[in-house]
Backbone bond lengths (Angstrom), bond angles and torsions (degrees), N, CA, C in turn:
res aa  C-N    CA-C-N  psi(-1)  N-CA   C-N-CA  omega(-1)  CA-C   N-CA-C  phi
1 M - - - 1.463 - - 1.511 108.93 -
2 A 1.306 118.62 129.09 1.453 123.67 -178.47 1.528 111.47 -75.46
3 Y 1.310 115.19 164.50 1.453 121.79 175.10 1.524 109.18 -100.30
4 K 1.311 116.13 161.70 1.459 121.23 177.17 1.521 109.06 -135.50
5 I 1.318 114.79 154.38 1.460 121.75 179.51 1.536 109.22 -111.03
6 S 1.303 117.04 126.94 1.466 121.44 176.26 1.518 108.13 -72.72
7 A 1.329 117.49 114.26 1.447 122.06 -179.23 1.539 110.85 -61.52
8 D 1.321 117.20 -32.76 1.477 120.54 -179.15 1.527 110.82 -70.11
9 A 1.316 117.69 -33.57 1.457 121.65 -177.13 1.534 113.95 -89.82
10 C 1.312 116.82 -24.26 1.486 121.45 -175.13 1.520 110.51 -64.35
11 I 1.337 115.51 130.92 1.467 120.60 175.52 1.511 112.44 -102.23
12 N 1.311 117.28 7.74 1.466 124.20 174.96 1.527 112.33 59.73
13 C 1.305 117.08 39.74 1.470 120.09 -179.88 1.516 113.64 -77.32
14 G 1.352 116.75 -25.17 1.473 121.39 177.97 1.525 114.22 87.17
15 A 1.291 118.82 1.81 1.487 120.65 -179.84 1.534 110.94 -60.98
16 C 1.317 116.67 -40.77 1.457 120.86 -178.96 1.528 112.31 -64.87
17 E 1.331 114.20 -42.00 1.496 118.14 179.96 1.492 111.50 -64.18
18 S 1.320 117.34 -38.75 1.459 121.23 179.98 1.517 111.42 -68.29
19 E 1.318 117.75 -30.96 1.462 123.03 -175.17 1.525 112.65 -86.81
20 C 1.294 119.39 -21.24 1.471 123.34 -174.28 1.522 112.45 -66.93
21 P 1.374 116.84 117.43 1.454 119.14 -178.07 1.511 114.41 -74.40
22 S 1.361 117.31 -18.17 1.467 120.66 -179.48 1.524 113.02 -104.07
23 Q 1.310 116.79 9.27 1.460 122.21 -179.95 1.516 111.93 49.84
24 A 1.323 116.31 43.63 1.462 121.82 -177.59 1.533 112.25 -89.61
25 I 1.343 118.26 -4.38 1.449 120.43 -174.14 1.518 109.92 -110.75
26 S 1.329 114.33 135.19 1.465 119.06 176.81 1.521 109.52 -142.52
27 E 1.303 115.69 169.11 1.474 120.94 -179.45 1.530 108.52 -90.90
28 V 1.339 114.82 128.63 1.455 121.51 177.83 1.532 107.99 -134.41
29 E 1.313 115.62 118.60 1.455 121.57 179.86 1.528 111.75 51.99
30 E 1.314 117.44 50.48 1.472 125.93 176.71 1.526 114.89 63.91
31 K 1.334 116.71 20.28 1.449 122.83 174.59 1.531 106.79 -137.63
32 R 1.334 116.89 162.28 1.477 121.28 178.31 1.511 108.85 -90.01
33 S 1.344 114.43 148.69 1.438 121.42 -179.21 1.529 108.68 -139.14
34 I 1.330 117.23 143.75 1.464 123.32 -178.83 1.533 108.33 -103.62
35 N 1.322 116.93 128.29 1.446 122.54 173.23 1.522 106.81 -82.31
36 A 1.318 115.97 108.25 1.469 120.93 -176.06 1.527 112.94 -60.01
37 D 1.324 117.52 -29.37 1.460 120.04 -179.68 1.517 111.77 -71.92
38 S 1.325 117.46 -26.83 1.470 121.50 -179.88 1.532 113.37 -94.41
39 C 1.333 116.03 -21.33 1.485 121.03 -176.79 1.535 110.39 -65.01
40 V 1.336 115.88 131.70 1.463 120.92 177.98 1.540 113.04 -100.08
41 S 1.323 115.89 7.77 1.477 124.68 175.13 1.544 111.70 59.20
42 C 1.304 117.18 38.48 1.480 119.56 -179.14 1.533 112.25 -82.46
43 G 1.341 117.07 -23.02 1.456 120.77 178.50 1.508 114.53 85.21
44 A 1.335 118.22 4.12 1.470 121.19 -179.42 1.512 111.40 -59.63
45 C 1.331 116.27 -40.56 1.457 120.06 -178.41 1.508 111.95 -64.44
46 A 1.350 116.90 -43.81 1.438 121.53 -179.14 1.550 111.08 -64.46
47 S 1.335 116.33 -33.17 1.472 118.84 -176.97 1.525 112.11 -72.46
48 V 1.322 118.83 -20.89 1.454 120.68 -179.79 1.540 114.71 -104.69
49 C 1.307 117.56 -5.82 1.464 120.54 -179.19 1.510 110.25 -68.60
50 P 1.377 117.60 118.36 1.442 119.92 -174.72 1.527 113.96 -73.32
51 V 1.341 118.87 -13.17 1.433 120.98 -179.41 1.551 113.60 -117.05
52 G 1.311 116.59 6.81 1.465 120.35 177.47 1.536 113.28 65.89
53 A 1.340 117.63 34.92 1.433 120.82 -176.02 1.506 113.92 -86.84
54 I 1.347 117.61 1.01 1.464 121.65 -176.79 1.508 110.76 -115.56
55 S 1.342 115.26 131.36 1.453 120.04 179.99 1.525 108.88 -143.84
56 E 1.346 116.71 165.80 1.434 121.65 177.84 1.549 108.40 -70.96
57 D 1.311 114.38 139.05 1.472 119.98 -177.96 1.508 110.38 -85.89
């Protein structure tokens, strides 16, 4: 199951993108977004998000 980023909560710090081993996260309209097809559901992004904006979809 892929993870998702809450656009309302995301502060666009980039920590999740740097941590993602599958490079599934990119910046879209000044927020981060996870490509569900590339996400390996490891949870690395959620573990480093300083505002808890990432959860399992």
